[in-house]
NUMAR-649681 format. One line per 5 residues: their letters; for each residue x, y, z of N, C-alpha, C, CB. Coordinates in Angstrom, 2 decimals. Glycine has a CB too. Layout:
# NUMAR-649681
a	X:Y:Z:X:Y:Z:X:Y:Z:X:Y:Z; ...
***
This chain:
# NUMAR-649681
mtdet	-1.37:-32.49:-11.01:-1.47:-32.02:-10.02:-1.96:-33.76:-9.22:-2.49:-30.58:-10.12; -1.17:-33.83:-8.01:-1.14:-34.93:-7.29:-1.94:-35.30:-5.78:0.12:-35.00:-7.18; -2.88:-36.46:-5.75:-3.26:-35.87:-4.62:-2.63:-34.80:-2.81:-3.74:-36.94:-4.50; -1.38:-35.80:-2.96:-0.84:-35.33:-1.74:-0.29:-33.95:-2.08:0.24:-36.31:-1.14; -0.25:-33.79:-3.45:0.35:-31.97:-3.49:-1.08:-31.31:-2.93:0.86:-31.13:-5.56
meqvh	-2.28:-31.65:-3.61:-3.81:-31.45:-3.38:-3.59:-31.21:-1.26:-5.01:-33.38:-4.15; -3.05:-32.09:-1.09:-3.51:-32.58:0.28:-2.80:-31.35:1.34:-2.87:-34.38:0.61; -1.43:-31.55:0.65:-0.68:-30.71:1.72:-0.87:-28.54:1.20:1.48:-31.51:1.57; -1.23:-28.57:0.53:-1.68:-27.53:0.02:-2.85:-27.61:1.03:-1.89:-27.51:-1.56; -3.75:-28.13:0.78:-4.83:-27.72:1.81:-4.75:-27.93:3.38:-5.99:-28.41:1.44
edvre	-3.70:-28.58:3.59:-3.16:-28.16:4.95:-2.62:-27.31:5.27:-2.54:-28.70:5.42; -1.80:-27.02:4.46:-0.99:-25.57:4.37:-2.01:-24.26:4.51:-0.17:-25.43:2.76; -3.07:-24.02:3.94:-3.80:-23.41:3.59:-4.71:-23.06:5.24:-4.38:-24.14:2.32; -5.31:-24.30:5.84:-5.90:-24.62:6.77:-5.41:-24.33:8.00:-6.10:-25.65:6.64; -3.96:-24.62:8.42:-3.66:-24.10:9.10:-3.00:-22.44:9.19:-3.21:-24.95:9.34
lalty	-2.90:-21.86:8.12:-2.78:-20.42:7.56:-4.49:-19.82:8.44:-2.72:-20.43:5.28; -5.45:-20.90:7.94:-6.67:-19.59:8.46:-6.67:-19.77:9.88:-8.50:-19.75:7.87; -6.31:-20.94:10.43:-6.62:-21.26:12.02:-5.68:-20.24:12.99:-6.18:-23.02:12.41; -4.27:-20.51:12.41:-3.48:-18.96:12.81:-3.76:-17.85:12.77:-2.57:-18.64:12.29; -4.12:-17.50:11.82:-4.11:-16.37:11.35:-4.75:-15.16:12.30:-4.73:-16.56:10.15
pqrpl	-5.95:-15.21:12.70:-6.65:-14.60:13.88:-6.17:-14.20:15.24:-7.52:-15.35:14.16; -4.88:-15.72:15.40:-4.13:-15.71:17.00:-3.00:-15.11:16.46:-3.76:-17.31:17.95; -2.06:-14.58:15.79:-0.70:-14.31:15.55:-1.04:-12.57:14.68:0.13:-15.82:14.45; -0.16:-12.47:15.14:0.23:-11.04:14.10:0.46:-11.20:13.02:1.32:-10.25:14.33; 0.08:-10.46:11.90:0.13:-10.96:11.12:2.11:-11.19:10.27:-1.06:-10.25:10.56
heilg	2.72:-10.17:10.96:4.32:-10.24:10.93:4.74:-11.58:10.50:5.02:-9.94:12.38; 4.23:-12.69:11.90:4.38:-13.11:12.19:4.34:-14.84:11.39:3.99:-12.48:12.93; 3.06:-14.01:10.32:2.93:-15.61:9.35:2.82:-14.94:8.18:1.43:-16.86:9.60; 3.46:-13.63:7.67:3.43:-13.17:6.53:4.11:-13.92:5.56:3.80:-12.03:6.56; 5.29:-14.23:5.91:6.13:-15.10:5.47:5.35:-16.57:4.72:7.01:-15.38:6.74
rladt	5.07:-17.47:5.57:4.16:-18.60:4.96:2.88:-18.32:4.31:3.81:-19.49:5.96; 2.34:-17.27:4.62:1.37:-17.19:3.91:1.75:-16.63:2.44:0.44:-16.46:4.65; 2.68:-15.68:1.93:3.21:-15.79:0.91:3.68:-17.15:0.04:4.03:-15.11:1.19; 4.18:-17.77:1.14:5.04:-18.90:0.39:3.91:-20.21:-0.45:6.17:-19.74:1.82; 2.71:-20.29:0.56:1.60:-20.73:0.18:0.61:-19.78:-0.80:1.05:-21.08:1.35
qdtvf	0.60:-18.57:-0.94:-0.30:-18.49:-2.40:0.58:-18.63:-3.55:-1.10:-17.01:-2.63; 2.15:-18.39:-2.94:2.58:-18.60:-4.62:2.58:-19.81:-5.38:3.90:-18.25:-4.86; 2.61:-21.28:-4.09:2.51:-22.44:-4.59:0.82:-22.61:-5.06:3.10:-23.47:-3.50; 0.32:-22.12:-4.60:-1.30:-21.85:-4.75:-1.39:-21.54:-6.56:-1.91:-20.15:-3.58; -0.84:-20.15:-6.93:-0.83:-19.58:-7.94:0.26:-20.41:-8.65:-0.69:-18.16:-7.77
slleq	0.86:-20.50:-8.49:2.04:-22.01:-9.43:1.12:-23.03:-10.06:3.20:-23.26:-8.12; 0.26:-23.44:-9.16:-0.52:-24.28:-9.24:-1.63:-24.06:-10.32:-0.90:-24.43:-8.06; -2.30:-22.90:-10.52:-2.88:-22.42:-11.38:-2.60:-22.13:-12.32:-3.23:-21.84:-11.19; -1.68:-21.20:-12.35:-0.65:-20.86:-13.50:-0.09:-22.39:-14.63:0.87:-20.14:-12.51; 0.10:-23.66:-14.09:0.44:-24.80:-15.04:-0.69:-25.05:-15.81:0.87:-26.09:-14.36
rnrpt	-2.13:-24.72:-14.87:-2.98:-25.38:-15.69:-3.50:-26.88:-15.54:-2.41:-25.26:-16.79; -3.32:-27.23:-14.06:-3.33:-28.25:-14.08:-4.57:-28.29:-12.81:-1.91:-28.83:-14.03; -5.96:-27.78:-13.48:-6.89:-27.73:-13.36:-7.20:-28.99:-12.61:-7.36:-27.40:-14.39; -8.01:-29.38:-11.06:-8.10:-30.73:-11.12:-9.54:-31.01:-11.56:-7.70:-31.37:-9.81; -10.01:-32.22:-11.33:-10.59:-32.84:-12.18:-11.33:-34.02:-10.93:-9.48:-33.35:-13.47
hsrql	-10.32:-34.80:-10.03:-11.11:-35.75:-9.59:-11.78:-35.04:-8.11:-10.19:-37.17:-9.45; -13.11:-35.82:-7.35:-13.54:-34.81:-6.36:-12.83:-34.20:-5.10:-14.55:-35.28:-5.90; -12.14:-35.15:-5.13:-11.26:-34.52:-3.73:-10.48:-33.57:-3.89:-10.35:-35.39:-3.05; -9.93:-33.31:-5.37:-8.82:-32.15:-5.82:-9.79:-30.84:-5.72:-8.08:-32.40:-7.64; -10.94:-30.96:-6.28:-11.90:-30.47:-6.57:-12.39:-29.29:-5.19:-12.78:-31.70:-6.95
yyaad	-12.30:-30.40:-3.94:-12.42:-30.25:-3.08:-11.39:-28.95:-2.53:-12.45:-31.41:-2.70; -10.10:-30.04:-2.23:-9.20:-29.65:-1.66:-8.28:-27.96:-2.01:-8.55:-30.84:-1.81; -9.22:-28.05:-3.81:-8.32:-26.47:-4.26:-9.47:-25.64:-3.83:-7.80:-26.09:-6.22; -10.55:-25.31:-3.34:-11.62:-24.94:-2.95:-11.50:-24.47:-1.74:-12.47:-25.76:-3.07; -11.21:-25.39:-0.86:-10.89:-24.82:0.55:-9.29:-24.03:0.81:-11.00:-26.18:1.59
alawl	-8.72:-24.58:-0.46:-7.51:-23.40:-0.37:-7.61:-22.57:-0.82:-6.41:-23.49:-0.72; -8.50:-21.84:-1.51:-8.73:-20.76:-2.28:-9.83:-20.16:-1.91:-8.76:-21.01:-3.53; -11.02:-20.57:-0.97:-11.86:-19.85:-0.26:-10.89:-18.75:0.42:-12.70:-20.78:0.74; -10.38:-19.18:1.24:-9.49:-18.08:2.57:-8.58:-16.99:2.16:-8.37:-18.96:3.56; -8.50:-16.66:-0.11:-7.56:-15.63:-0.05:-8.96:-14.92:-0.92:-5.72:-15.85:-0.78
pseva	-9.21:-13.44:-0.57:-9.91:-12.89:-0.94:-9.94:-12.49:-2.64:-9.84:-12.12:-0.07; -8.46:-12.98:-3.64:-8.28:-12.25:-4.34:-9.01:-13.82:-5.80:-6.51:-11.44:-4.09; -8.99:-15.10:-4.86:-9.49:-16.05:-5.83:-10.97:-16.35:-5.46:-8.60:-17.37:-5.86; -11.65:-15.39:-5.11:-13.03:-15.90:-4.28:-13.57:-16.91:-5.41:-14.34:-14.46:-3.86; -13.81:-16.22:-6.75:-14.61:-16.49:-7.88:-13.92:-18.34:-8.18:-14.25:-15.05:-9.34
aaedy	-12.87:-18.95:-8.53:-11.72:-19.62:-8.61:-12.85:-20.89:-7.32:-9.89:-18.50:-8.06; -12.61:-19.90:-5.99:-12.77:-20.66:-5.21:-14.18:-21.01:-4.97:-12.14:-20.27:-4.32; -15.30:-20.75:-6.02:-16.42:-20.37:-6.04:-16.94:-21.49:-7.50:-16.43:-18.61:-6.11; -16.15:-21.36:-8.14:-16.14:-22.20:-9.23:-15.64:-23.47:-8.73:-15.37:-21.68:-10.36; -14.28:-24.05:-8.05:-13.74:-24.85:-7.49:-15.07:-25.96:-6.64:-12.70:-24.01:-6.65
agqav	-15.21:-25.49:-5.82:-16.51:-25.40:-4.79:-17.29:-26.10:-5.32:-17.23:-24.10:-4.49; -18.36:-25.29:-6.12:-19.77:-25.83:-7.59:-19.12:-26.81:-7.74:-20.12:-24.93:-9.36; -18.24:-26.96:-8.31:-17.70:-28.50:-9.17:-17.89:-29.17:-8.03:-15.93:-28.76:-9.90; -17.18:-29.35:-7.22:-16.66:-30.03:-6.12:-17.89:-30.78:-5.28:-15.84:-28.98:-5.23; -18.95:-29.68:-4.73:-20.82:-29.82:-4.75:-21.27:-30.65:-5.55:-21.70:-28.57:-5.20
aayrd	-20.85:-30.82:-6.90:-21.64:-31.54:-8.10:-20.67:-33.25:-8.37:-21.53:-30.23:-9.82; -19.78:-33.39:-7.81:-18.76:-34.42:-7.89:-19.67:-34.91:-6.72:-16.97:-34.09:-7.73; -19.98:-34.37:-5.29:-20.03:-35.37:-4.83:-21.27:-35.36:-4.43:-19.14:-35.61:-4.07; -22.54:-35.13:-5.44:-23.53:-35.33:-5.77:-24.40:-37.38:-4.93:-23.12:-34.99:-7.50; -23.64:-38.41:-6.35:-23.78:-39.59:-6.01:-23.26:-40.28:-5.03:-23.61:-40.06:-6.76
paspd	-24.01:-40.79:-4.45:-22.92:-41.84:-3.05:-22.48:-42.75:-3.40:-23.49:-42.52:-1.76; -23.14:-43.42:-4.36:-23.02:-44.44:-5.24:-21.12:-44.26:-5.78:-24.40:-44.16:-6.60; -20.61:-42.85:-5.97:-19.30:-42.75:-6.60:-18.40:-43.28:-5.78:-18.90:-41.46:-6.96; -17.29:-44.11:-6.59:-15.93:-44.87:-5.36:-15.82:-43.52:-4.72:-13.96:-45.60:-6.13; -15.57:-41.83:-5.18:-14.48:-41.54:-4.49:-15.68:-40.72:-3.30:-13.09:-40.59:-5.47
wafgd	-16.87:-40.86:-3.56:-17.69:-40.14:-2.53:-17.53:-40.48:-1.02:-19.07:-40.35:-2.86; -17.67:-39.29:-0.26:-17.80:-39.21:1.18:-17.93:-38.31:2.18:-17.09:-39.60:1.52; -18.99:-38.81:2.87:-20.16:-37.65:3.17:-19.16:-36.17:4.23:-21.82:-38.69:4.44; -18.31:-36.77:5.14:-17.24:-35.91:5.46:-16.38:-34.16:4.14:-16.13:-37.35:5.69; -16.33:-35.31:2.95:-16.05:-34.23:1.83:-17.09:-33.74:1.40:-15.36:-34.63:0.70
qagsh	-17.99:-34.27:0.99:-19.24:-33.71:0.57:-19.67:-32.55:1.35:-20.26:-34.70:0.60; -19.78:-32.29:2.86:-19.76:-31.80:3.89:-19.01:-30.60:3.76:-19.39:-32.62:4.74; -17.64:-30.81:3.57:-17.02:-30.01:3.42:-16.99:-29.20:2.19:-16.19:-30.43:3.72; -17.19:-29.59:1.01:-17.31:-28.91:-0.53:-18.30:-27.36:-0.52:-18.24:-30.27:-1.70; -19.27:-28.44:0.40:-20.72:-27.56:0.94:-20.07:-25.71:1.66:-21.67:-28.88:2.76
sdlav	-19.29:-26.15:2.32:-18.95:-25.57:3.56:-18.19:-24.55:2.74:-18.15:-26.52:4.76; -17.14:-24.72:2.07:-16.34:-24.15:1.20:-17.18:-23.43:-0.06:-15.39:-25.22:0.78; -18.26:-23.82:-0.63:-19.11:-22.67:-1.12:-19.60:-22.23:-0.30:-20.01:-22.81:-1.95; -20.11:-22.15:0.69:-20.86:-21.15:1.64:-19.99:-20.20:2.08:-21.47:-21.76:2.86; -18.25:-20.19:2.21:-17.57:-19.60:2.87:-17.13:-18.64:1.77:-16.68:-20.39:3.60
arima	-16.33:-19.06:-0.05:-16.36:-18.56:-1.21:-18.00:-17.23:-1.19:-16.39:-20.12:-2.34; -18.98:-17.98:-1.38:-19.82:-16.75:-1.37:-20.58:-16.08:-0.23:-20.70:-16.97:-2.20; -20.06:-16.15:0.66:-20.02:-14.94:1.66:-18.71:-14.40:1.70:-20.42:-15.30:3.11; -17.40:-14.57:0.98:-16.77:-13.79:1.25:-16.79:-12.77:-0.50:-15.44:-14.53:1.96; -17.84:-13.18:-0.89:-18.90:-12.66:-2.03:-19.24:-11.97:-1.91:-19.82:-13.03:-2.40
geleg	-19.63:-11.92:-0.80:-21.16:-11.10:-0.08:-22.10:-11.40:-0.18:-21.60:-9.99:-0.32; -22.48:-12.39:-0.48:-24.00:-13.87:-1.24:-24.70:-14.06:0.15:-23.21:-16.15:-1.99; -24.68:-13.27:0.90:-25.56:-14.01:2.25:-26.30:-15.54:1.91:-27.02:-12.86:2.74; -27.45:-15.43:0.71:-28.28:-16.18:0.49:-27.61:-17.32:0.02:-29.18:-15.68:-0.22; -26.42:-17.24:-0.71:-25.93:-18.61:-1.47:-25.47:-19.30:-0.70:-24.99:-18.58:-2.49
ateal	-25.21:-18.14:0.36:-24.14:-18.97:1.61:-24.78:-20.12:2.48:-23.61:-17.82:2.86; -26.02:-19.31:2.40:-26.91:-20.28:3.24:-27.82:-21.69:2.66:-27.93:-19.33:3.82; -27.99:-21.40:1.21:-28.19:-22.49:0.53:-27.28:-23.60:0.13:-28.61:-22.09:-0.35; -26.02:-23.48:0.32:-24.63:-23.67:0.23:-24.61:-24.88:1.35:-23.67:-22.21:0.54; -24.71:-24.19:2.52:-24.93:-25.02:3.94:-25.87:-25.59:4.40:-24.79:-24.46:4.87
spvld	-26.89:-25.50:4.10:-28.00:-26.09:4.24:-27.89:-27.78:4.13:-28.85:-25.45:3.24; -27.61:-28.51:3.35:-27.75:-29.54:3.05:-26.43:-30.40:4.50:-27.53:-29.55:1.23; -25.43:-29.35:4.86:-24.83:-29.71:5.80:-25.51:-29.68:7.58:-23.73:-28.94:5.50; -25.80:-28.52:7.72:-26.71:-28.47:8.71:-27.59:-29.20:9.12:-27.19:-27.76:8.63; -28.38:-29.86:7.83:-29.62:-30.67:8.21:-28.96:-32.50:8.00:-31.19:-30.13:6.90
lppaq	-27.80:-32.16:8.55:-27.12:-33.28:8.97:-27.44:-34.29:10.69:-25.68:-32.60:8.89; -28.00:-35.25:10.60:-28.17:-35.43:11.72:-27.02:-35.61:13.02:-28.88:-36.31:11.51; -27.14:-35.53:14.28:-26.00:-35.37:15.40:-25.07:-36.95:14.45:-26.80:-35.65:17.68; -25.48:-37.78:14.61:-24.72:-39.19:14.00:-23.36:-38.82:13.17:-25.84:-40.08:12.80; -24.05:-37.89:11.89:-23.03:-37.84:11.38:-22.07:-36.66:11.35:-23.31:-38.20:10.44
rnngi	-22.22:-35.58:12.71:-21.64:-34.58:12.54:-20.21:-34.78:13.17:-22.42:-33.55:13.01; -19.45:-35.16:12.57:-17.97:-35.83:13.19:-17.24:-34.84:12.96:-17.27:-37.21:12.54; -16.10:-34.76:13.75:-15.31:-33.41:14.07:-14.91:-32.63:12.71:-13.86:-33.76:14.93; -14.39:-33.31:11.96:-14.14:-32.85:10.75:-15.16:-31.60:9.98:-14.12:-34.11:10.01; -16.67:-32.30:10.30:-17.49:-31.33:9.71:-18.15:-30.53:10.64:-18.41:-31.88:8.89
irsvh	-17.84:-30.46:11.94:-18.13:-29.69:12.27:-17.17:-28.66:12.09:-18.52:-29.96:13.15; -15.73:-28.43:11.65:-14.89:-27.39:11.80:-15.27:-27.17:10.92:-13.67:-27.31:12.03; -15.88:-27.74:9.95:-15.72:-27.25:8.30:-16.77:-26.26:8.60:-16.09:-28.48:6.81; -18.23:-26.60:9.27:-18.98:-25.50:9.94:-18.23:-24.47:10.53:-19.79:-25.99:10.95; -17.48:-24.67:11.48:-17.22:-23.69:12.32:-16.94:-22.67:10.88:-15.89:-24.05:13.58
hvhta	-15.54:-22.90:10.22:-15.11:-21.93:9.12:-16.24:-21.14:8.82:-14.60:-22.62:7.82; -17.38:-21.62:8.31:-18.19:-20.95:7.71:-18.48:-19.84:8.95:-19.36:-21.87:7.10; -18.68:-19.83:9.99:-19.01:-19.28:11.15:-17.80:-18.21:10.89:-19.04:-20.31:12.54; -16.97:-18.71:11.44:-15.72:-17.70:10.87:-15.83:-16.53:10.14:-14.91:-18.34:10.02; -15.96:-17.04:8.98:-16.42:-15.73:7.59:-17.77:-14.89:7.71:-16.72:-16.57:5.92
ltrsg	-18.39:-15.46:8.46:-19.59:-14.47:8.74:-19.24:-14.07:9.61:-20.89:-14.80:8.92; -18.64:-13.50:10.63:-18.32:-12.92:11.57:-17.00:-11.67:10.96:-17.97:-14.12:12.65; -16.15:-12.29:10.69:-15.46:-11.50:9.81:-16.13:-11.04:8.61:-14.39:-12.12:9.48; -16.50:-11.33:7.99:-17.15:-9.88:6.84:-17.90:-9.10:7.50:-18.20:-10.23:5.48; -18.21:-8.26:6.35:-19.44:-6.90:6.53:-21.05:-7.88:6.78:-19.56:-5.61:4.52
lasds	-21.16:-8.87:6.50:-22.47:-9.48:6.36:-22.62:-9.83:7.89:-22.56:-10.81:5.23; -21.78:-9.74:8.85:-21.92:-10.71:10.01:-23.28:-9.96:10.88:-20.25:-10.83:11.04; -23.86:-8.66:11.28:-25.07:-8.13:11.40:-26.65:-8.67:10.75:-24.74:-6.97:10.95; -26.10:-9.05:9.82:-27.04:-9.71:8.65:-27.62:-11.23:8.61:-26.24:-9.64:7.40; -26.57:-11.83:9.41:-26.53:-13.24:9.12:-26.64:-13.94:10.67:-25.05:-13.65:8.21
relqe	-27.10:-13.33:11.23:-27.62:-13.64:12.78:-28.21:-15.29:12.98:-29.06:-12.45:13.15; -28.98:-15.05:12.44:-30.11:-16.29:12.26:-29.50:-17.38:11.65:-31.40:-15.95:11.33; -28.22:-17.52:10.42:-27.19:-18.80:10.41:-26.13:-18.97:11.26:-26.54:-18.92:9.25; -25.94:-17.34:12.00:-24.94:-17.93:12.66:-25.28:-19.01:13.97:-24.14:-16.78:13.06; -26.41:-18.77:14.33:-27.27:-19.61:15.36:-27.62:-20.93:15.11:-28.49:-19.05:15.59
hievf	-27.64:-20.85:13.74:-28.14:-22.17:13.21:-26.64:-23.18:13.94:-28.36:-22.12:11.09; -25.83:-22.37:13.00:-24.36:-23.38:13.06:-23.59:-23.57:14.45:-23.13:-22.68:12.05; -23.86:-21.84:15.23:-24.07:-22.90:16.69:-24.37:-23.32:17.67:-23.78:-23.13:17.13; -26.25:-23.81:17.20:-26.38:-25.19:17.64:-26.33:-26.37:16.52:-27.70:-25.27:18.37; -25.54:-26.43:15.85:-25.75:-27.65:14.70:-24.00:-27.62:15.55:-26.23:-27.29:12.34
srvpv	-23.29:-26.97:15.84:-21.73:-27.62:16.35:-21.58:-27.50:17.69:-20.38:-26.87:15.76; -22.98:-28.15:18.60:-22.86:-28.47:20.14:-22.30:-30.27:19.50:-24.83:-28.24:21.37; -20.80:-30.11:20.17:-20.15:-31.55:20.30:-21.33:-33.00:20.12:-19.41:-31.55:22.01; -21.43:-33.04:19.94:-22.02:-34.48:20.22:-21.24:-35.69:20.17:-23.02:-34.75:19.34; -21.56:-36.57:20.85:-20.69:-37.63:21.43:-19.57:-38.27:20.18:-21.79:-38.90:22.07
aslpq	-20.38:-38.11:19.44:-20.38:-38.91:18.05:-18.80:-38.68:17.43:-21.70:-38.22:16.86; -18.81:-37.23:17.37:-17.68:-36.46:16.63:-16.23:-36.27:18.01:-18.52:-34.59:15.99; -16.42:-36.53:18.97:-15.13:-36.99:20.39:-14.14:-37.44:19.70:-15.49:-38.35:21.63; -12.77:-36.75:19.37:-11.39:-37.71:19.10:-12.10:-39.06:20.06:-9.49:-36.87:19.90; -11.25:-40.60:19.45:-11.84:-41.50:19.71:-10.84:-41.75:20.14:-12.54:-42.17:19.02
***
């Protein structure tokens, strides 16, 4: 499984996740089925990702598929562990934050609010200067997952924390 393949799958799933709430299901169902088939095909080939970025992309792709919550949580947990060492040549704080966000989404999909809060905590602790557009988008995905889940009424505090975090600092504006 190449980085290019993982990046394409990641982008396809991210696009579908953003499009889903804005379009009727029948308009995106074909793309959704094609993307799901691609993800399942990669999984069936047992090409398990091993590099931190591949783990992150796999988690990001699977976190939005209800039938793949366990796999998403597994990949996200591995990605979080892989990004623990800032001295690693693959380390990137944006990917580290994205991995934590994906772990939070997977845990929300599994109904684990406390686990989601724990996973997202390091991201929400980032200083404003490190809250770039990609990190804010990742955190916003967690907010979206919360509002769509059965945990919405129990997660008001976390939702508010995300909303405060997501206020756009100048450092995150596109250049």
